[in-house]
N, C-alpha and C positions, 0 to 999 in steps of 0.2 A: 502429501503431494510434494514433489520436488519443484521448487520454484526456479524458473529459467528466464533469461532475458527474452523479451518479445511477448511474454504472456500478458493477457489483459485481465484486469480485475475490476469489479464494481465496488465502490465504497458504499457503506450503508446509507449515506446521505444522497447517493445517486450518481456522483461523478464516476467516470471511468479512468483507469490508469494503466499505463504500460510499464512493465518491469524493464529497467535499463541495465541493472547490474546488481551484484551482491558485493558487500564490502565488509571488512572487519574493523571494529572500533580499535583505535590505536592503544588505548589504555586497558580496556576490559576484554578485548578480543571477542566481543559479542558480535554476532552476525547482524548486519544492517541490510535492509532492502532499499535500493535506490529506485525510485519510480517517478514517472512523468504523467502529469494530468493530460488527458486527451480531450477533455471538454473545456468549456469556457473558463478563462482565468481572470475575468474582469473583477470578481469579488475578492480575490486574494492578491493578484498580481504575481504570484509565484507559479511556476510550472513544475520544477523538479523538487522532490522531497526525499527524505531518508527517515526510516523508522526501524527500530529494532525488530528482528524477525518474530520474536514471541508476541510483540504488540500487534504486528501486522496480521497474525493468524488468530488472535484472541477473540473470544466471544464477549460481547459487551451488552450492558443494559443502560440505555440512554434515551431520553426523550420518548419513552414509550416503546422503544425498539429493543428487542432481545434476540441477538443472533451474532453471526460473524461480522467483524469490522469490514473485511473484504471478502468478496465472493468471486471465485474463478469464473471467467467468461469464455476465454479461448486462448489458443496458442500452445 
């Protein structure tokens, strides 16, 4: 799937995020996904995040969960 600004994804822990932009790391030229939390930010205080594209789409095994880190919702 091609990632585009405006798309909404759900994190495996339940929060939803909107894609703001794509960026390239200055040193490695690795694609980074810039995304914004759409749900409550009280527990972290942060709203905008960046994650390498390969990590954004990876499958994980954590806390009894086995599946994608982020799941496409809409957009």
